[in-house]
C-alpha positions as CSV (number, residue, x, y, z in Angstrom):
1,K,1.8,25.0,-33.1
2,C,4.6,24.7,-30.4
3,A,2.1,25.2,-27.6
4,R,0.0,22.4,-28.9
5,L,3.0,20.0,-29.0
6,N,4.3,21.0,-25.6
7,R,1.1,20.3,-23.7
8,P,0.9,16.6,-24.3
9,L,4.6,16.3,-23.7
10,Q,4.2,17.9,-20.3
11,T,1.4,15.5,-19.4
12,I,3.6,12.6,-20.4
13,E,6.4,13.8,-18.3
14,T,4.0,14.2,-15.3
15,D,2.7,10.7,-15.9
16,V,6.3,9.3,-16.0
17,A,7.2,11.2,-12.8
18,G,4.1,9.8,-11.1
19,I,5.0,6.3,-12.2
20,I,8.6,6.6,-11.0
21,K,7.4,8.0,-7.7
22,A,4.8,5.1,-7.3
23,S,7.4,2.4,-8.1
24,R,9.9,4.0,-5.7
25,E,7.3,4.0,-2.9
26,S,6.3,0.4,-3.6
27,R,9.9,-0.6,-3.7
28,K,10.4,1.2,-0.3
29,E,7.4,-0.6,1.2
30,K,8.8,-4.0,0.0
31,F,12.2,-3.1,1.5
32,N,10.5,-2.1,4.8
33,D,8.6,-5.5,4.8
34,E,11.8,-7.4,4.3
35,A,13.5,-5.4,7.1
36,T,10.6,-6.2,9.4
37,E,10.7,-9.9,8.6
38,A,14.4,-9.9,9.3
39,E,13.9,-8.3,12.7
40,A,11.1,-10.8,13.5
41,A,13.5,-13.6,12.5
42,D,16.2,-12.2,14.8
43,K,13.8,-12.1,17.8
44,E,12.8,-15.7,17.4
């Protein structure tokens, strides 16, 4: 009974971890783009 309940919970946690990691990476990319734009503006 417990084993059956634990398995879906683990997959949910794994999915959530993946979503968090993906959103962090996309946020990091966005930040890098903004930093690059700022550097380009400084050079002009």
